[in-house]
LOTIGU-221742 format. One record per residue: residue in three letters; x, y, z of N, C-alpha, C in turn. Coordinates in Angstrom, 3 decimals, always signed. Layout:
N
R	ALA	X	Y	Z	X	Y	Z	X	Y	Z
...
***
This chain:
219
R	MET	-3.637	-11.476	+32.471	-4.429	-12.139	+31.447	-3.546	-12.986	+30.540
R	ILE	-2.406	-12.431	+30.089	-1.550	-13.157	+29.158	-0.963	-14.395	+29.805
R	ASP	-0.759	-14.386	+31.142	-0.219	-15.556	+31.833	-1.177	-16.734	+31.731
R	ARG	-2.481	-16.482	+31.790	-3.470	-17.557	+31.725	-3.639	-18.087	+30.310
R	GLU	-3.225	-17.329	+29.314	-3.368	-17.766	+27.932	-2.264	-18.722	+27.510
R	LEU	-1.201	-18.801	+28.298	-0.109	-19.729	+28.021	-0.124	-20.823	+29.076
R	ALA	-0.435	-22.042	+28.669	-0.478	-23.181	+29.584	-0.393	-24.461	+28.762
R	LYS	+0.076	-25.510	+29.384	+0.189	-26.793	+28.707	-1.190	-27.277	+28.265
R	GLY	-1.273	-27.676	+27.000	-2.529	-28.163	+26.451	-3.377	-27.120	+25.771
R	VAL	-3.035	-25.854	+25.920	-3.809	-24.776	+25.293	-3.603	-24.796	+23.780
R	VAL	-4.683	-24.637	+23.029	-4.624	-24.575	+21.566	-4.789	-23.120	+21.139
R	ILE	-3.870	-22.661	+20.304	-3.867	-21.272	+19.834	-4.081	-21.264	+18.325
R	GLN	-4.759	-20.250	+17.848	-5.245	-20.206	+16.475	-4.153	-20.366	+15.430
R	SER	-3.001	-19.763	+15.642	-1.928	-19.827	+14.650	-0.578	-19.656	+15.332
R	LYS	+0.474	-19.970	+14.596	+1.820	-19.790	+15.131	+2.102	-18.311	+15.364
R	GLU	+1.611	-17.472	+14.478	+1.803	-16.031	+14.627	+1.185	-15.539	+15.932
R	ASP	-0.029	-15.988	+16.232	-0.681	-15.597	+17.486	+0.093	-16.112	+18.691
R	LEU	+0.623	-17.329	+18.579	+1.398	-17.911	+19.677	+2.651	-17.091	+19.952
R	LEU	+3.355	-16.697	+18.893	+4.574	-15.903	+19.067	+4.264	-14.539	+19.680
R	VAL	+3.136	-13.967	+19.317	+2.733	-12.685	+19.903	+2.477	-12.845	+21.398
R	LYS	+1.793	-13.906	+21.787	+1.510	-14.141	+23.203	+2.794	-14.392	+23.988
R	VAL	+3.732	-15.116	+23.382	+5.025	-15.353	+24.032	+5.759	-14.026	+24.224
R	GLY	+5.728	-13.183	+23.199	+6.386	-11.884	+23.288	+5.772	-10.998	+24.358
R	LEU	+4.436	-10.986	+24.445	+3.751	-10.176	+25.459	+4.045	-10.696	+26.868
R	TYR	+4.141	-12.013	+27.009	+4.463	-12.611	+28.310	+5.820	-12.121	+28.792
R	HIS	+6.808	-12.146	+27.902	+8.160	-11.747	+28.300	+8.293	-10.232	+28.447
R	LEU	+7.498	-9.495	+27.709	+7.495	-8.046	+27.885	+6.936	-7.689	+29.260
R	LYS	+5.889	-8.392	+29.666	+5.284	-8.150	+30.975	+6.266	-8.444	+32.106
R	HIS	+7.013	-9.547	+31.974	+7.923	-9.963	+33.045	+9.339	-9.412	+32.869
R	LYS	+9.546	-8.629	+31.811	+10.833	-7.975	+31.565	+11.986	-8.984	+31.501
R	VAL	+11.794	-10.020	+30.712	+12.815	-11.054	+30.528	+13.017	-11.281	+29.036
R	GLU	+14.251	-11.496	+28.651	+14.558	-11.774	+27.254	+14.528	-13.278	+27.006
R	TYR	+14.177	-13.653	+25.795	+14.065	-15.068	+25.441	+14.643	-15.306	+24.051
R	ARG	+14.756	-16.574	+23.692	+15.216	-16.928	+22.353	+14.453	-18.161	+21.878
R	THR	+14.450	-18.365	+20.573	+13.739	-19.502	+19.980	+14.743	-20.384	+19.247
R	PRO	+15.339	-21.376	+19.941	+16.318	-22.250	+19.292	+15.714	-23.136	+18.212
R	ARG	+14.401	-23.336	+18.257	+13.755	-24.149	+17.224	+12.447	-23.491	+16.815
R	SER	+12.318	-23.247	+15.525	+11.096	-22.657	+14.989	+10.927	-23.120	+13.551
R	SER	+9.987	-24.028	+13.338	+9.737	-24.569	+12.006	+8.235	-24.565	+11.749
R	ASN	+7.833	-25.167	+10.642	+6.412	-25.218	+10.307	+5.634	-26.186	+11.193
R	SER	+6.352	-27.021	+11.943	+5.671	-28.024	+12.763	+5.994	-27.938	+14.252
R	ARG	+7.115	-27.317	+14.610	+7.517	-27.283	+16.019	+8.064	-25.911	+16.399
R	LEU	+7.865	-25.569	+17.677	+8.383	-24.310	+18.214	+8.926	-24.568	+19.612
R	LYS	+10.107	-24.018	+19.877	+10.711	-24.144	+21.200	+11.206	-22.777	+21.635
R	VAL	+10.785	-22.352	+22.819	+11.176	-21.056	+23.376	+11.851	-21.297	+24.719
R	VAL	+13.019	-20.692	+24.914	+13.749	-20.831	+26.176	+14.198	-19.457	+26.643
R	CYS	+14.678	-19.401	+27.887	+15.192	-18.156	+28.434	+16.549	-17.843	+27.802
R	LYS	+16.856	-16.567	+27.718	+18.147	-16.159	+27.182	+19.285	-16.584	+28.101
R	HIS	+18.989	-16.759	+29.385	+19.995	-17.158	+30.366	+19.985	-18.680	+30.511
R	LYS	+21.112	-19.307	+30.309	+21.208	-20.764	+30.228	+20.778	-21.473	+31.504
R	ASN	+20.973	-20.871	+32.658	+20.663	-21.539	+33.921	+19.182	-21.485	+34.290
R	CYS	+18.397	-20.771	+33.521	+16.960	-20.666	+33.799	+16.229	-21.818	+33.101
R	PRO	+15.378	-22.575	+33.816	+14.703	-23.738	+33.223	+13.469	-23.402	+32.386
R	PHE	+13.161	-22.133	+32.207	+11.952	-21.780	+31.453	+11.943	-22.483	+30.097
R	LEU	+10.780	-23.037	+29.753	+10.643	-23.744	+28.479	+9.193	-23.705	+28.022
R	LEU	+9.014	-23.376	+26.758	+7.709	-23.497	+26.116	+7.916	-24.203	+24.787
R	SER	+7.225	-25.299	+24.605	+7.292	-26.016	+23.334	+5.882	-26.206	+22.806
R	ALA	+5.747	-26.178	+21.499	+4.430	-26.299	+20.872	+4.554	-27.041	+19.558
R	ASN	+3.470	-27.704	+19.170	+3.428	-28.470	+17.927	+2.258	-28.005	+17.072
R	ALA	+2.443	-28.074	+15.761	+1.386	-27.690	+14.834	+0.321	-28.775	+14.768
R	LEU	-0.931	-28.371	+14.701	-2.049	-29.288	+14.535	-2.546	-29.220	+13.094
R	THR	-3.596	-29.950	+12.801	-4.188	-29.891	+11.469	-4.751	-28.492	+11.223
R	GLY	-4.458	-27.951	+10.069	-4.864	-26.579	+9.785	-3.797	-25.612	+10.244
R	SER	-4.213	-24.499	+10.818	-3.246	-23.477	+11.242	-3.029	-23.447	+12.751
R	SER	-3.772	-24.249	+13.502	-3.702	-24.196	+14.967	-2.423	-24.823	+15.507
R	TRP	-2.036	-24.353	+16.698	-0.871	-24.884	+17.408	-1.274	-25.217	+18.835
R	LYS	-0.647	-26.277	+19.391	-0.935	-26.713	+20.753	+0.333	-26.667	+21.596
R	ILE	+0.233	-26.044	+22.767	+1.376	-25.985	+23.681	+1.532	-27.355	+24.340
R	SER	+2.646	-28.019	+24.060	+2.872	-29.375	+24.570	+3.615	-29.382	+25.898
R	ASN	+4.361	-28.329	+26.187	+5.098	-28.256	+27.448	+5.302	-26.794	+27.830
R	PHE	+5.140	-26.497	+29.107	+5.312	-25.116	+29.566	+5.867	-25.138	+30.982
R	ILE	+7.155	-24.865	+31.108	+7.831	-24.805	+32.399	+8.087	-23.337	+32.728
R	HIS	+7.497	-22.865	+33.796	+7.595	-21.452	+34.159	+7.402	-21.325	+35.652
R	PRO	+7.655	-20.182	+36.271	+8.153	-18.936	+35.661	+9.659	-18.965	+35.495
R	HIS	+10.209	-17.842	+35.089	+11.651	-17.686	+34.969	+12.272	-17.618	+36.365
R	THR	+13.150	-18.555	+36.679	+13.830	-18.512	+37.982	+14.883	-17.418	+38.021
R	CYS	+15.307	-16.945	+36.871	+16.319	-15.891	+36.837	+15.780	-14.582	+37.402
R	LEU	+14.458	-14.479	+37.532	+13.867	-13.265	+38.094	+14.172	-13.114	+39.580
R	VAL	+14.504	-14.223	+40.232	+14.704	-14.189	+41.678	+15.950	-13.405	+42.050
R	ASN	+17.014	-13.630	+41.300	+18.297	-13.034	+41.668	+18.736	-11.904	+40.744
R	LEU	+18.090	-11.811	+39.609	+18.525	-10.820	+38.633	+17.393	-9.856	+38.323
R	SER	+17.766	-8.637	+38.053	+16.786	-7.629	+37.652	+17.042	-7.298	+36.191
R	HIS	+16.263	-7.904	+35.322	+16.485	-7.744	+33.886	+15.703	-6.551	+33.351
R	SER	+16.283	-5.896	+32.438	+15.538	-4.858	+31.732	+14.753	-5.527	+30.622
R	ALA	+13.729	-4.848	+30.143	+12.926	-5.415	+29.073	+13.769	-5.539	+27.814
R	PRO	+13.402	-6.459	+26.915	+14.158	-6.636	+25.679	+14.296	-5.336	+24.911
R	ARG	+15.479	-5.073	+24.448	+15.697	-3.819	+23.720	+15.058	-3.859	+22.337
R	GLN	+15.121	-5.026	+21.690	+14.566	-5.145	+20.352	+13.256	-5.919	+20.426
R	LEU	+12.185	-5.284	+20.054	+10.880	-5.921	+20.077	+10.243	-5.814	+18.701
R	PRO	+9.678	-6.912	+18.187	+8.967	-6.831	+16.914	+7.785	-5.878	+17.022
R	ALA	+7.543	-5.132	+15.969	+6.421	-4.191	+15.973	+5.097	-4.914	+16.183
R	LYS	+5.018	-6.177	+15.768	+3.774	-6.929	+15.918	+3.416	-7.121	+17.390
R	ILE	+4.428	-7.362	+18.230	+4.167	-7.564	+19.655	+3.728	-6.255	+20.310
R	ILE	+4.402	-5.165	+19.955	+4.020	-3.860	+20.508	+2.619	-3.484	+20.039
R	GLY	+2.329	-3.772	+18.763	+0.995	-3.489	+18.238	-0.087	-4.252	+18.979
R	ALA	+0.195	-5.523	+19.308	-0.778	-6.329	+20.056	-1.007	-5.759	+21.448
R	LEU	+0.028	-5.168	+22.017	-0.082	-4.571	+23.349	-1.001	-3.354	+23.347
R	PHE	-0.941	-2.569	+22.267	-1.714	-1.322	+22.206	-3.051	-1.475	+21.494
R	ALA	-3.286	-2.597	+20.831	-4.519	-2.785	+20.065	-5.789	-2.591	+20.893
R	PRO	-5.869	-3.073	+22.142	-7.107	-2.888	+22.917	-7.518	-1.429	+23.091
R	LYS	-6.565	-0.509	+23.035	-6.903	+0.908	+23.187	-7.762	+1.407	+22.032
R	LEU	-7.664	+0.739	+20.879	-8.424	+1.172	+19.712	-9.887	+0.754	+19.786
R	LEU	-10.226	-0.091	+20.748	-11.612	-0.540	+20.882	-12.521	+0.570	+21.385
R	THR	-11.929	+1.620	+21.947	-12.711	+2.778	+22.364	-13.167	+3.546	+21.129
R	GLU	-14.444	+3.828	+21.029	-15.001	+4.487	+19.849	-14.321	+5.829	+19.594
R	GLY	-13.884	+6.014	+18.351	-13.246	+7.257	+17.961	-11.813	+7.399	+18.427
R	ARG	-11.247	+6.335	+18.978	-9.886	+6.399	+19.524	-8.873	+6.449	+18.395
R	VAL	-7.895	+7.342	+18.497	-6.797	+7.457	+17.537	-5.492	+7.190	+18.280
R	LEU	-4.714	+6.274	+17.761	-3.444	+5.903	+18.381	-2.302	+6.507	+17.578
R	LYS	-1.474	+7.319	+18.228	-0.386	+8.008	+17.551	+0.966	+7.412	+17.948
R	PRO	+1.948	+7.444	+17.024	+3.278	+6.908	+17.337	+3.894	+7.533	+18.581
R	ALA	+3.695	+8.843	+18.769	+4.276	+9.514	+19.935	+3.723	+8.942	+21.234
R	GLU	+2.447	+8.566	+21.225	+1.835	+7.972	+22.416	+2.448	+6.606	+22.706
R	ILE	+2.674	+5.831	+21.656	+3.296	+4.517	+21.822	+4.697	+4.665	+22.389
R	MET	+5.457	+5.608	+21.868	+6.820	+5.840	+22.348	+6.819	+6.225	+23.823
R	GLY	+5.917	+7.130	+24.197	+5.857	+7.587	+25.582	+5.428	+6.495	+26.547
R	ASP	+4.401	+5.723	+26.158	+3.903	+4.660	+27.036	+4.921	+3.543	+27.202
R	MET	+5.627	+3.200	+26.130	+6.620	+2.125	+26.212	+7.777	+2.517	+27.125
R	GLU	+8.172	+3.772	+27.067	+9.274	+4.212	+27.931	+8.807	+4.326	+29.383
R	ARG	+7.597	+4.821	+29.591	+7.095	+4.997	+30.954	+6.764	+3.663	+31.622
R	ASP	+6.100	+2.773	+30.887	+5.606	+1.533	+31.488	+6.596	+0.378	+31.422
R	HIS	+7.489	+0.398	+30.413	+8.369	-0.756	+30.221	+9.851	-0.390	+30.156
R	GLY	+10.146	+0.898	+30.228	+11.541	+1.314	+30.188	+12.210	+1.092	+28.853
R	ILE	+11.432	+1.082	+27.773	+11.964	+0.826	+26.433	+11.809	+2.079	+25.584
R	LYS	+12.893	+2.532	+25.016	+12.861	+3.689	+24.127	+12.750	+3.210	+22.682
R	LEU	+11.671	+3.592	+22.046	+11.445	+3.226	+20.652	+11.765	+4.401	+19.751
R	ASN	+12.282	+4.102	+18.559	+12.425	+5.169	+17.578	+11.080	+5.352	+16.869
R	TYR	+10.964	+6.437	+16.131	+9.676	+6.773	+15.526	+9.222	+5.717	+14.521
R	ASN	+10.153	+5.188	+13.718	+9.781	+4.210	+12.698	+9.195	+2.946	+13.320
R	THR	+9.801	+2.490	+14.419	+9.270	+1.309	+15.099	+7.889	+1.592	+15.670
R	ALA	+7.715	+2.782	+16.237	+6.409	+3.159	+16.784	+5.361	+3.247	+15.680
R	LEU	+5.762	+3.729	+14.511	+4.832	+3.837	+13.390	+4.406	+2.455	+12.904
R	ARG	+5.366	+1.526	+12.803	+5.027	+0.156	+12.399	+4.129	-0.503	+13.448
R	SER	+4.393	-0.211	+14.702	+3.564	-0.762	+15.778	+2.143	-0.212	+15.698
R	GLN	+2.032	+1.066	+15.352	+0.713	+1.679	+15.190	-0.075	+0.969	+14.091
R	ASN	+0.571	+0.740	+12.948	-0.097	+0.067	+11.835	-0.502	-1.350	+12.214
R	THR	+0.368	-2.030	+12.964	+0.065	-3.394	+13.392	-1.113	-3.419	+14.353
R	ALA	-1.189	-2.431	+15.239	-2.309	-2.359	+16.184	-3.636	-2.225	+15.440
R	TYR	-3.660	-1.384	+14.409	-4.874	-1.238	+13.610	-5.207	-2.534	+12.883
R	ASP	-4.175	-3.263	+12.425	-4.406	-4.537	+11.744	-5.038	-5.556	+12.684
R	PHE	-4.620	-5.557	+13.949	-5.180	-6.497	+14.916	-6.678	-6.261	+15.100
R	ILE	-7.097	-5.011	+15.076	-8.501	-4.680	+15.317	-9.333	-4.740	+14.042
R	TYR	-8.816	-4.182	+12.953	-9.606	-4.041	+11.735	-9.190	-4.992	+10.617
R	GLY	-8.121	-5.768	+10.834	-7.642	-6.667	+9.798	-6.608	-5.993	+8.912
R	ASP	-5.889	-6.797	+8.167	-4.849	-6.294	+7.272	-5.503	-5.605	+6.077
R	HIS	-5.303	-4.292	+5.950	-5.967	-3.558	+4.874	-5.480	-3.992	+3.498
R	LYS	-4.244	-4.503	+3.395	-3.740	-4.979	+2.106	-4.466	-6.255	+1.679
R	LYS	-4.678	-7.155	+2.638	-5.367	-8.402	+2.317	-6.845	-8.173	+2.027
R	SER	-7.388	-7.062	+2.496	-8.808	-6.798	+2.284	-9.133	-6.627	+0.803
R	TRP	-8.135	-6.206	+0.008	-8.375	-6.065	-1.428	-8.720	-7.409	-2.059
R	GLU	-8.190	-8.495	-1.505	-8.456	-9.821	-2.046	-9.914	-10.230	-1.862
R	LEU	-10.615	-9.571	-0.951	-12.011	-9.903	-0.678	-12.983	-9.182	-1.603
R	LEU	-12.498	-8.191	-2.351	-13.394	-7.406	-3.203	-14.136	-8.244	-4.244
R	PRO	-13.467	-9.120	-5.008	-14.200	-9.901	-6.017	-15.345	-10.709	-5.416
R	ALA	-15.093	-11.365	-4.276	-16.147	-12.160	-3.640	-17.280	-11.263	-3.148
R	TYR	-16.922	-10.098	-2.615	-17.948	-9.165	-2.130	-18.817	-8.668	-3.280
R	PHE	-18.175	-8.292	-4.388	-18.927	-7.803	-5.536	-19.831	-8.899	-6.100
R	HIS	-19.331	-10.127	-6.154	-20.129	-11.237	-6.686	-21.382	-11.459	-5.841
R	MET	-21.213	-11.503	-4.526	-22.352	-11.753	-3.646	-23.320	-10.573	-3.616
R	SER	-22.784	-9.357	-3.678	-23.665	-8.187	-3.637	-24.514	-8.093	-4.902
R	MET	-23.956	-8.484	-6.059	-24.733	-8.480	-7.301	-25.774	-9.595	-7.283
R	LYS	-25.422	-10.710	-6.651	-26.363	-11.826	-6.549	-27.550	-11.462	-5.676
R	GLU	-27.301	-10.719	-4.609	-28.357	-10.365	-3.664	-29.090	-9.079	-4.038
R	ASN	-28.559	-8.322	-5.006	-29.168	-7.041	-5.400	-29.344	-7.004	-6.916
R	PRO	-30.420	-7.600	-7.442	-30.656	-7.596	-8.898	-30.691	-6.180	-9.454
R	GLY	-30.110	-6.023	-10.631	-30.075	-4.713	-11.262	-28.895	-3.869	-10.860
R	LYS	-28.091	-4.384	-9.969	-26.921	-3.642	-9.504	-25.785	-3.778	-10.512
R	SER	-24.954	-2.735	-10.622	-23.771	-2.769	-11.481	-22.521	-2.667	-10.619
R	ALA	-21.570	-3.540	-10.888	-20.324	-3.516	-10.114	-19.224	-4.196	-10.907
R	TYR	-18.063	-3.587	-10.939	-16.921	-4.233	-11.581	-15.623	-3.668	-11.016
R	ILE	-14.583	-4.432	-11.199	-13.249	-4.067	-10.716	-12.314	-3.963	-11.905
R	GLU	-11.533	-2.917	-11.947	-10.564	-2.706	-13.025	-9.157	-2.934	-12.485
R	THR	-8.384	-3.748	-13.201	-6.987	-3.996	-12.840	-6.088	-3.691	-14.027
R	ASP	-4.794	-3.525	-13.757	-3.855	-3.265	-14.843	-3.386	-4.583	-15.451
R	LYS	-2.386	-4.521	-16.325	-1.914	-5.716	-17.027	-1.294	-6.742	-16.090
R	ASP	-0.849	-6.292	-14.924	-0.265	-7.206	-13.932	-1.291	-7.664	-12.902
R	ASP	-2.568	-7.408	-13.183	-3.666	-7.786	-12.292	-3.594	-7.057	-10.953
R	VAL	-3.066	-5.836	-10.965	-3.015	-4.997	-9.770	-4.223	-4.057	-9.773
R	PHE	-4.874	-3.928	-8.649	-6.090	-3.126	-8.539	-5.853	-1.681	-8.966
R	GLU	-6.788	-1.143	-9.771	-6.747	+0.266	-10.167	-7.952	+1.018	-9.604
R	TYR	-9.151	+0.530	-9.880	-10.328	+1.171	-9.316	-11.513	+0.200	-9.366
R	ALA	-12.545	+0.545	-8.640	-13.761	-0.266	-8.609	-14.969	+0.639	-8.787
R	PHE	-16.007	+0.092	-9.391	-17.254	+0.837	-9.598	-18.406	+0.012	-9.043
R	ILE	-19.304	+0.670	-8.338	-20.475	-0.012	-7.796	-21.662	+0.943	-7.826
R	SER	-22.796	+0.431	-8.269	-24.002	+1.257	-8.364	-25.217	+0.385	-8.054
R	PHE	-25.980	+0.762	-7.038	-27.186	+0.029	-6.667	-28.370	+0.510	-7.505
R	HIS	-29.215	-0.432	-7.897	-30.365	-0.098	-8.735	-31.287	+0.901	-8.041
R	ALA	-31.398	+0.785	-6.726	-32.276	+1.704	-5.992	-31.803	+3.145	-6.100
R	SER	-30.500	+3.319	-6.303	-29.945	+4.671	-6.392	-29.878	+5.176	-7.823
R	ALA	-29.695	+4.259	-8.784	-29.487	+4.674	-10.174	-30.657	+4.323	-11.084
R	GLY	-31.712	+3.721	-10.531	-32.835	+3.303	-11.365	-33.514	+4.445	-12.092
R	PHE	-33.460	+5.633	-11.524	-34.126	+6.790	-12.142	-33.517	+7.146	-13.489
R	LEU	-32.277	+6.710	-13.747	-31.605	+7.086	-14.984	-32.336	+6.565	-16.218
R	SER	-33.044	+5.452	-16.073	-33.752	+4.884	-17.228	-34.918	+5.763	-17.666
R	TYR	-35.341	+6.687	-16.820	-36.443	+7.583	-17.158	-35.954	+8.959	-17.595
R	CYS	-34.670	+9.152	-17.660	-34.124	+10.449	-18.059	-34.047	+10.556	-19.577
R	ARG	-34.224	+11.753	-20.098	-34.101	+12.019	-21.524	-32.812	+12.792	-21.767
R	PRO	-32.135	+12.512	-22.870	-30.903	+13.258	-23.173	-31.213	+14.724	-23.463
R	VAL	-30.461	+15.612	-22.865	-30.660	+17.050	-23.028	-29.315	+17.696	-23.324
R	ILE	-29.274	+18.558	-24.319	-28.060	+19.298	-24.643	-28.034	+20.584	-23.823
R	VAL	-26.951	+20.796	-23.096	-26.808	+21.971	-22.243	-25.596	+22.764	-22.704
R	ILE	-25.764	+24.046	-22.856	-24.660	+24.930	-23.234	-24.313	+25.804	-22.032
R	ASP	-23.054	+25.802	-21.687	-22.608	+26.565	-20.529	-21.475	+27.486	-20.947
R	ASN	-21.162	+28.439	-20.116	-20.094	+29.393	-20.401	-18.994	+29.304	-19.355
R	THR	-17.773	+29.582	-19.802	-16.642	+29.710	-18.891	-16.154	+31.145	-18.958
R	TYR	-16.207	+31.836	-17.853	-15.843	+33.246	-17.842	-14.337	+33.400	-17.690
R	LEU	-13.778	+34.260	-18.530	-12.336	+34.471	-18.568	-11.974	+35.743	-17.819
R	LYS	-10.905	+35.638	-17.032	-10.415	+36.792	-16.300	-8.942	+36.990	-16.613
R	GLY	-8.516	+38.231	-16.668	-7.116	+38.503	-16.925	-6.940	+39.865	-17.555
R	HIS	-5.676	+40.216	-17.782	-5.374	+41.523	-18.360	-5.844	+41.604	-19.805
R	LYS	-5.631	+40.518	-20.560	-6.067	+40.484	-21.950	-6.992	+39.286	-22.134
R	VAL	-8.221	+39.540	-22.472	-9.165	+38.450	-22.676	-9.734	+38.550	-24.078
R	CYS	-10.223	+37.408	-24.565	-10.814	+37.377	-25.900	-12.228	+36.814	-25.816
R	TYR	-12.869	+36.708	-26.900	-14.240	+36.204	-26.993	-15.187	+36.963	-26.064
R	GLY	-14.899	+38.238	-25.860	-15.780	+39.047	-25.025	-15.754	+38.658	-23.560
R	GLY	-14.671	+38.005	-23.175	-14.554	+37.604	-21.769	-15.376	+36.389	-21.404
R	CYS	-15.954	+35.736	-22.425	-16.783	+34.567	-22.138	-16.528	+33.504	-23.185
R	LEU	-16.129	+32.307	-22.754	-15.827	+31.210	-23.673	-16.965	+30.191	-23.622
R	PRO	-17.751	+30.079	-24.713	-18.891	+29.159	-24.703	-18.408	+27.703	-24.825
***
């Protein structure tokens, strides 16, 4: 599948997505690569071995999209050499590899599973920290970045109050505008409060211990 996603003329949503696809391609074929050019407008990927003609170049389009302008493949070094998979892999690429497993309802992805699968399927030994970062990245691919989701709260609260008259909602932040807590109450759930009357209730707290006072009961 990843081989068909990389081709001359293909437009990819962002540079980040393009780099992930390049990483998955090389992980699949167990070849190491390097990026001699990587800027906001151009990207060039070549094989780590100088005699291999592999080349992928891409240019930025309007917005965040990127277009593959040239793609020379496959790696000819595969014919005569047996390369091991790259030893150092970004957690984002590993996360993209395991993200589809989370599409199964109720599926939980654990770092130990990532470590075992990477060693069994790709011959790569990951340490626990890398596996943990990969796990978090896999969840981000499926459910989105949970940190960035906080930025959506103000817009969500605004629209929900607009569509639900009588609703109460607000967000509390500290002096540095960092989120502290949020409150939300739908009128359908809290409307009954307007019909309640204030009532004074007296309750007791029972005391236990070797020495108690107030008759063992604190009003």
